[in-house]
VOTOR-255236 format. One record per residue (C-alpha): x, y, z; residue in three letters. Coordinates in steps of 0.5 Angstrom, whole numbers, plus 500, padded with zeros to 3 digits. Layout:
<recs>
XYZala
...
</recs>
This chain:
<recs>
762773508met
763776500ala
768780500val
770785495cys
778785493val
779792489ala
778797495gly
782803496pro
789802500val
789807506leu
785805512ala
783813514ala
785817508pro
785825509pro
781830505pro
784831498val
784836493arg
779834487pro
784832482ser
786827487met
779824489ala
775819485asp
769823487ser
767830491phe
760833492arg
757840489leu
752844492gly
753845500val
748850501gly
741849501gly
739847494gly
739841490thr
746837492leu
750834486cys
755829487gln
761828482val
764821480gln
770819476ala
768816469ala
773812468leu
772809461ala
770816458asp
774816451pro
774823451ala
780822457ala
785817454pro
791820457gly
795819463leu
793826466phe
786827463asp
780826468arg
773826466ala
767826471tyr
760825471ala
755830475ile
749826479val
744830482cys
739828487arg
733828483asp
736825477ala
736818475ala
743819471ala
748824470pro
746831468ile
753833465gly
760831465his
766835467leu
773834464tyr
780836465ala
784835459leu
792836458arg
793840452glu
796835446gly
795832440ser
789831438pro
787837441asp
782836447pro
777841445ala
777838438ala
776831441arg
770834445leu
767837439asp
767830435ser
763827440arg
758832440arg
751829437asp
751832430pro
743833431ala
744838436leu
743846433lys
748850437cys
750857437glu
756861441asp
753865447lys
760869448gly
764869454gln
762870461ile
767871468thr
766866473leu
770866480ala
776861480asp
775860473ala
776866469gly
773868462ser
769862460val
766861453ser
759859453val
755855447arg
748853448arg
745847444cys
738844443ser
736837441ala
730835436pro
726833442asp
727840445gly
732839451leu
737844452gly
744843453tyr
750848455asp
757847454phe
762851458leu
770851457arg
776855460thr
783854459val
788855465arg
795853464gly
796847459arg
789844461thr
782845458leu
777845463tyr
770843460ala
763842463ala
757840459glu
750838460gly
743839461leu
742847461ala
737846467gly
743845471tyr
747850469arg
748852476ser
751845477ala
756846471leu
758852473glu
760850480leu
763844477gly
767848473leu
770852478arg
771847483thr
776843477leu
779850476ala
781851483ala
782844485asp
778845491arg
771844493val
768851492val
761852496pro
755854493gly
748853491asp
745849486ile
738851483asp
734847477ile
731852472ser
725848470ile
724853464thr
731850461glu
729843461leu
724843456gly
719837455asp
719833462pro
718827458thr
724829454ser
728830460phe
726823463ala
728820456arg
735824457ala
735821464gln
734814462ala
742813461gly
746809466ser
752810471leu
759808469asp
759800469pro
765801474ala
761806479leu
755801478ala
759795480arg
762799486asp
755800489glu
753793488gly
759791492tyr
758796497arg
751794498arg
753786498asn
759788503asn
754792507gly
749786507gly
744789503asn
743783498tyr
736785495ala
739792493glu
746789491ala
742784486ala
739790483glu
746793481phe
748787478phe
742785475asp
742792471thr
750790469leu
748784466leu
742787462arg
747792460arg
752787458thr
746783454ala
744789451glu
751791449ala
753784446gly
758782442ala
759790440asn
763791447asp
768785449pro
770789455ala
763789458ser
762782456ala
768779459lys
765781466glu
759777465val
762772470gly
763776475glu
757779475tyr
753773475leu
757770480val
755776485asn
748775483arg
749768485ala
751769492leu
746774493gln
741769491gln
744764496ser
744769502asp
737771500leu
735764501gly
733762494asp
738756493ile
735754487asp
736760483gln
743761486ala
744753483asp
742755476ala
746762476leu
752758479phe
751753473ala
751759468gln
757761471val
761755470ala
759755463leu
763762462ile
770761460pro
776765464thr
783764465ala
783770470asp
786767476pro
782773480val
775771478glu
777763478leu
778764486arg
772769486leu
768763483arg
771758488arg
770762494asn
763764492tyr
761757491arg
764754497ala
759760501leu
753758497his
754751500leu
756753507leu
749757507asn
746750506gln
750747511gln
753742506arg
760742509phe
763736506asp
762739499glu
764746501ala
771743503val
771739497ala
770746493val
776749497leu
780744496asp
780743488ala
786746485pro
784753481ile
784751474glu
782756468ala
775755465ala
778756458ser
780751453pro
787754452thr
792758457ala
794765455pro
800765450ala
807766454ala
808773449ser
802776452glu
802782457ile
802779465asp
797781469val
801786474asp
804790468leu
796790465ala
794793472val
800798470ala
797800464met
790801467asn
787794464asp
779794465gly
779787467gly
775784472pro
775787479leu
780792477thr
776799477arg
772797483gln
772803487leu
774808481gly
781810484val
787811479thr
790805477ser
797806481met
793806487ala
789799486leu
791792488leu
795788483thr
792781481pro
797778486ala
794782492glu
787780490lys
789773489met
792773496ala
786776499ile
781771496leu
786766498asp
785768505ala
778769505gln
778761503ala
782760509val
777763513ala
771760510val
775753512arg
775755519gly
768757519thr
766750517ile
771747522leu
768751528arg
761749526leu
763741525glu
766742532gly
774742531asn
775748535pro
783748535asp
783747527lys
778752526ala
782757531ala
789756527ala
785757520ala
783764523phe
790766525val
792764518gln
787768515ala
788774519leu
796774518ala
795773510ala
790779510leu
796783514asp
801781509gln
797785503val
799793503arg
801792511gly
794790512gly
791797510arg
786795505val
779798507thr
775793503ser
776787507val
773790513ala
767785513arg
772779512leu
776781518arg
770782522ala
767776520gln
773772522val
773776529met
766774530thr
768766529asp
774767534gln
769770539ser
764764538met
771760540leu
773764546ala
766763549glu
765756548ala
772755552lys
769760557gly
773766556asp
768771556met
772777556ile
776775550gln
769773547ala
766780548glu
773784546thr
773780539leu
765782538leu
767789540arg
773789535lys
769786530ala
763792530gly
769797530gln
772794524thr
766795520val
763801523ala
769805519ile
767802512glu
760801513tyr
756806518pro
749805519asp
749798515ser
746791516val
753788517val
754793522leu
748792525asn
749785525ala
755786529ala
752790534gln
746785535ala
751779536arg
754783542leu
747784544ala
746777544gly
752775548phe
749780553tyr
743776553ala
746769554arg
750771560his
745775564gly
746782562arg
739784560thr
739791561asp
745792556asp
742787551ala
736791551leu
739797550lys
744795544leu
738791541tyr
734797541arg
739801538ala
740796532val
732796531val
732804531ala
738804526ser
735798521leu
728802522gly
731808519ala
734804513ser
728801511gly
728794514gly
732788513thr
732781511thr
736775512gly
741773518ala
738779522met
732775523ser
736770527asn
740775530leu
734778533leu
730772535glu
733773543pro
731780543tyr
724778541phe
724772546thr
726777552leu
721782550leu
715777550val
717775557ala
718782560lys
713786556ala
707784561pro
710787567ala
713793563gln
708795558pro
713800555ala
716794552leu
711793547tyr
713799543asp
720796542asp
717789540leu
712792535phe
718796532leu
722790532ala
717786528ser
717791523gln
724791521val
724784519leu
722784511leu
721778508arg
726777502pro
721776497gly
718783499val
724786499ala
725783492asp
718786490thr
720793493gln
726793489ala
723792483thr
718797484leu
722802486ala
726801480arg
720802476glu
718808480leu
725811479ser
725811472ala
718814472gly
717821468thr
712824473gly
713828479glu
713822484ala
719819480gly
723825481arg
722826488ile
723819489phe
730819485arg
731825490gln
730821496ser
735815493leu
740820492asn
739824499glu
740817502ala
746815498arg
750822499gln
748821507ala
751814506ser
758817503ala
758822508leu
758818514arg
763813511val
768819510glu
766822517leu
767815520ala
774814517arg
776821519leu
774820526ala
778814527ala
784818526leu
789818532asp
791826530asn
786829526pro
789836523ser
786842523thr
783841516glu
781834518asp
777837524arg
774842520ala
771837515thr
768833520ile
764839523ala
762840516ala
760833514asp
756833521arg
753839519leu
751837512gln
749830514ile
744834519ser
742838513gln
740832509ile
736828514glu
732834515ser
731834507glu
730827507gln
724828512ser
721833507ala
722829501thr
719823505gln
713827507ala
712829499lys
712822497leu
707820502ala
702823497arg
703818492tyr
700811492pro
706809488ala
711810493tyr
706808499arg
706801496ala
714800497ile
715805503ala
718801509thr
718806515gln
716803521ala
710806525leu
710807533thr
705803537leu
702809538ala
701811531asp
698804530leu
693805536arg
691812533ala
689808526thr
685803529leu
677804530his
673802536pro
672795536gly
678793531glu
684789533ala
691788529tyr
694781529trp
701781527lys
705775526leu
713775526thr
718770524val
725771527ala
730765527gly
727759529asp
721762533ser
714765531val
711771535phe
705774535ala
702781537leu
695783538leu
694791538val
687794540thr
686801541pro
687800549ala
692795550asp
697790547ala
699783548gln
704778545ala
706771545trp
710766542ala
707760538leu
709753541pro
713751535tyr
717754529gly
716756522pro
718750519ala
713746523glu
708752522leu
709750514gly
708743515lys
701744519arg
699749514val
701745508asp
697739511ala
691744511ile
692747505arg
692740501ser
685739503thr
682745501val
685745493ser
690741491phe
693740483val
693733480glu
694732473asn
693740472gly
686740475arg
684742482pro
682737486val
678738493thr
678733499tyr
674733505pro
677739509phe
682737515asp
677741520ala
681738527ala
687741524ala
684748522ala
681748530arg
688746533gln
692751528leu
687757531tyr
689755538val
696755537asp
696761533leu
691765538ala
694762544gly
693767550pro
689772546ala
684767543ala
678771547ala
680778545ser
681776538leu
673774538leu
671780541gln
673784535ala
668786530arg
674787525his
680784525leu
686786521ile
691780520phe
699781518glu
701774516pro
708772516asp
712765514gly
707760512ala
701763514met
702768508gln
699762504arg
693760508leu
687765509pro
685765517ile
678766515ser
678758515leu
680757522leu
675754527ile
674759533ala
670754537ser
670747539gln
662745539pro
661746532gly
667741530leu
665736535asp
658736532arg
661735525tyr
666730527glu
660726530ala
656726524arg
661724519ile
662717523lys
656715520asp
658712513ala
652715509arg
654722512ala
657727507asp
664730509pro
663736505phe
657738509asp
661743514met
655747516thr
654749523gly
662750524ile
664756527asp
669759522trp
673765524leu
671768518gly
663767520gly
665771526arg
669777525val
670782519asp
677780516ile
682785513ser
689783511thr
695788511ala
701788507leu
705792513ser
702796519ala
705802515arg
701800509ala
695799512phe
695806516arg
697809509asp
691806506val
686808511arg
689815511ala
688816503thr
682820501pro
676816498ala
676815490ser
673821487thr
672817481ala
665819477ala
663812475lys
662806480thr
665799476tyr
670797470leu
670789469gly
675786465phe
675779463gly
674773458his
680774454asn
680772446ala
684766444pro
690766440ile
688767433ser
691763427pro
694769425phe
698770431leu
700763431arg
704764425leu
706771427thr
706775433ala
707768437tyr
714766434gln
719763439pro
726765439pro
730760434ala
735759439thr
735760447ala
730757451ile
723759450asp
720762456cys
713764453arg
707760456trp
704755451pro
699758446met
694753449thr
694758456thr
690763452trp
685758450asn
681757456his
678764458pro
674765464ile
667766464ser
665773464pro
658771468ala
661775474glu
662781471leu
656781467arg
652780474thr
656786477ala
654790472gln
647788472arg
647789480leu
650796479ile
647799473gly
649799466ala
650807466gly
655806472arg
658800470ala
662798464asp
665791462val
671790457val
672783454thr
675779448asp
679783444ala
679789447pro
681786454phe
689787452ser
695789456asp
696794451thr
689797451ala
689797459ile
696800459asp
694806454ala
687807457asp
687814460ala
680813463asp
682807468leu
682813474ser
674814472ala
672808476tyr
671806483arg
672799483ile
676795478val
675788477his
679782473phe
676776472ala
682772468thr
687767469his
693769474gly
700766472leu
705765478val
709760476thr
714759471ala
712756464pro
719752465arg
723750471pro
729754467glu
725760466cys
724766471pro
718767474ala
714773472thr
707773475pro
702776471ala
694777469leu
692774463leu
689778457thr
688778450ser
693780445phe
693787443gly
697790437pro
705792437gly
709789442lys
703786446ser
705779450asp
698778452gly
700779460leu
699784464leu
705783469ser
706786476phe
711791474asp
706794468glu
700794473ile
704798478tyr
705803472gly
697804471leu
693810474his
688808478leu
683811483asp
680805486ala
677804492asp
677796491leu
680792486val
678785485leu
682779482leu
677773482ser
683770478ala
684762477cys
691760480asp
692767482thr
696764488ala
697757485gly
702752487thr
708757486ala
715755486asp
720759490val
722764484ala
715765482ala
713767490thr
719771491arg
718775484ala
711776487ala
713778494gly
712771498ile
718768502thr
717761500ser
713757494gly
707752495gly
702757495gly
701765496asn
703769490ala
699775492leu
703780495asp
707783489gly
700783485leu
697786491val
702791492arg
703793485ala
695795485phe
696799491ile
702803488gly
697804482ala
692807486gly
688802489gly
686802496arg
684795497ala
685789493val
680782494leu
684777491ala
684769491ser
688764494his
686758490trp
683757483pro
676761484ala
671755483pro
665755478asp
661750481asp
654752484tyr
656759482gln
660760488ala
664765486thr
659769482gln
654769488arg
660771493leu
662777488ile
655778487ala
654779495ser
659785495leu
654789490phe
647787493thr
650789500ala
646796503pro
650802501pro
655804506gly
656797508thr
664796509ser
667791504ile
669786510ala
662786512glu
659785505ala
665779504leu
663776511arg
656776509val
657773502gly
661768505gln
656766511arg
651764506arg
656759502leu
658756509met
651755511met
649752504thr
651744505pro
653744497ala
658750498thr
660749506ser
667747504his
672752505pro
674751498phe
668755495tyr
668761500trp
675762504ala
679763497gly
678770497phe
683775502ala
681782502leu
688786503ile
688793505gly
682797509asp
676793509gly
672798513ala
671802507lys
664802504pro
663797497val
658802495leu
657809497arg
650811500ala
646815495asn
</recs>
């Protein structure tokens, strides 16, 4: 229930002239679309009547130019602009041109030392200098922007990029490496937060924090907003379920002094919401009851300018520039405090409702809404989400009292309230899902299914969701599972719904990798930036359209704008489809794509004899879906995700458990493994065993346990249990048990879309077969004294130097090289095996199989440090840190059918932060998703990775890896792995799952390990 309190004041503003708007669009034709956004802090526009804008285009990571409307005066505006020009530019006048709407325009062309071209256009009309400056390749955008400013109306026209004017592509990417105005970046963060897109919002506030840290003491104005950025980041982590990380961030916030009464209220409310997320009601109330006290050693002096006057003077303090509108149209600090105090009352009402005090809760909600109505007559649009949340709480009270008409009315009104400000957002879909749940609870099944279907379609179009939507969609899954056997078409709905619920860690991983892709210099990065900006432009248009549609009496101009918006949204959606099709060719995009498949798409992907088994956690339930080329089957597990986690952890602890820093193995709990298979397989147990190749997509706790160690039938288990009753029997001898991994070939899928895309990817065209990396060089005494120096202050978050002093034996690498043949296989060990050397290696794409036999680091070196999952390497020259992180892996260029990660501790006992950074929901096990997704994004088709430290005893790992390369040419990866595992299963010394079950194959296991000659 986070709220942004510095929004615009009018609920449904009519279209205005560019001179009255904080943003407007360029390029309404079929070319590249650009958006003009107010640049509030531009020093070239210091006057009250000066305006500055940034031009942001679809395919650019940062503004490609700037527009200015500067009033004549002292100092001269032209001289102001000239003084800001980089002296390294070499410029020449290009004379005058005539532009419609702008008249005679002077043109100056400049070139930078890196070869980039820049154009400077200027014209004077009346007492105003109009200027457009930016990359020469976007000349059409500069001209169109200048015409629009001079005419003070949106001028139609196309924008075309002149590639020949851009110069060196790498230089162009460097020019794009700047950032949005901080106020606009914060804008996007608040908007995504209020819209329920917490992972995306977190990216914006992370970026703001990084920029503030880089600015340091040189930018006091930026530094004073750190508290605001951090408290937003803290609540986002809490909303994503990462309570430990949220606690750490809130603790950091408490150490930052502030006397700003607005920020103090923001901190109070967000802290209370964090406690509410944990159902710590008494503590949340205590926070709300505590008096607001400045977190500063001294109070402001009486002679200082008061906060209201500061707003009138366009103060840049916390929250005052949130939407980029002019200062006189912003809320005063007193009004912001009133809104935040109303939010505090609403939070208190929610707590009272949850504690069973309906009368007091109802009074609190009435008080909160009344307080909101007192601010600008209740016309502040940015509190729409807060109003909707209060209405939702009121609906729950009405339903509890039996007033179903009032309950439904309030839910409908809540949805209408957020629809204007946040169309197609998570928060709007949440409101619709609550209404659908109301229908389901009261027997209106058809209405519920129809509305749920629309919600899932909207979530699917936006790339999925995390967080509370899982709880809100649980009734939908329950309905579908119950009705699908009689109505098979509902399996399609169930499959679509299962794809829109993203694990929070996956959302974080995708956001991180998306940031890497967006900053890339290649064609994939350029197209991805275009895709992002298309989505943002469509979102802005939908907001405008929703506001105009809410007008009671739209004018002729309003109706024309509505028609134009609808047409442009349609055009953008069509262009987005084409953009997505282009992106699908790039593995870097396939690793982060979330678009859902239809059930027909999945069935068409499966081969005869294959089955796709998908688990989905929705609320307090776990659902399973089995799809074959011919049919589908769905069921609910007999317990929820919490109980599933307990059972998985109990089994996992008998496989490999870390004690005193060393892995320890206990007799395996075979009975529990058998029962878990029965519970997971449910009514589909027989169908699962009929498959030759099983593709498993896990969720919840099953992400940290390989299904190969589940026991498929009872007789072998009975014989084992009877045998170990003899005190002389060896409980580690588990031969004769019917393991699922011995029955069927098994692949693991990150998602149905990821599996389909990998299967559709052409096989590698690499000329060589195998490249192995491993056996890092220990840290030398020279490095101990030079490169590995911890910072003098702050926390040292580097791994201890001893981490590098226990390299994994290269035996399995040498074995693979010997089996494949030295002419087709290369091995890199010791000093040449460094992160910098791998990053600079242009020949990685020359190998079909890439193998890393090294330590995987998935936990943080210290509890107070962030987790950065990585593969350990040797130290190289320069800025090497001896680690290949998953975002660095994502930037590699591979053309590999198979990537092997036989790494110790690749999926060790990780904390929440480590597993989330690697793409996993909760700590205690699997931290593979992020590393795997990064390797797929780098160009790998399948990844073989370890769930626990790869065992050296009995040469088990070496024998298992060798089985891949001794399989007959043409043997699939999954079959070769199963054959190797069965050999270990059938040998008493290695029959315990610790020795053979640790490896999971992610991707398409049907592809061959070695091709037939």
